[in-house]
C-alpha positions in Angstrom: -32.0 10.5 61.2 -30.5 7.6 59.7 -31.6 6.3 56.1 -33.4 3.6 56.4 -31.7 1.6 53.2 -28.3 2.3 53.9 -28.0 3.9 57.4 -26.2 7.0 56.7 -27.4 9.9 58.4 -29.7 12.1 56.2 -28.0 15.7 56.6 -30.8 18.3 57.1 -31.1 22.3 56.5 -30.7 25.6 58.5 -35.1 24.9 58.8 -34.7 21.2 59.9 -36.0 19.6 56.6 -34.2 16.7 55.5 -32.2 16.3 52.3 -34.0 13.1 51.4 -37.9 12.1 51.3 -40.3 10.2 53.5 -42.2 7.0 52.2 -45.1 5.9 53.8 -45.5 2.0 53.5 -49.1 0.3 53.2 -49.7 0.1 57.1 -49.1 4.4 57.0 -45.6 4.3 58.6 -43.4 6.9 57.5 -39.5 5.7 56.5 -36.7 8.1 55.8 -34.6 7.8 52.4 -31.2 9.6 51.4 -31.2 11.8 48.4 -28.6 9.0 46.9 -31.1 5.9 47.6 -33.9 8.2 46.5 -31.6 8.5 43.0 -30.4 5.2 42.8 -33.7 3.3 42.5 -34.8 6.0 40.2 -37.3 7.3 42.9 -39.6 4.4 42.4 -41.9 3.6 45.7 -42.2 -0.1 45.1 -38.7 -0.9 44.8 -37.4 1.6 47.5 -39.9 0.0 49.7 -38.7 -3.7 48.9 -34.9 -2.4 49.9 -36.0 -1.2 53.1 -34.3 -3.2 56.1 
């Protein structure tokens, strides 16, 4: 799985969970975000959605 902002591979835990988050846009589509990008945008949903490619 890749981050939709920086296109880096997102690591997973041994249980299959990602080390990052999913963010839904207005249409209900899920976007995967890595931990570094989440930290870079201060976990602000509107800033993250503006920077998705």
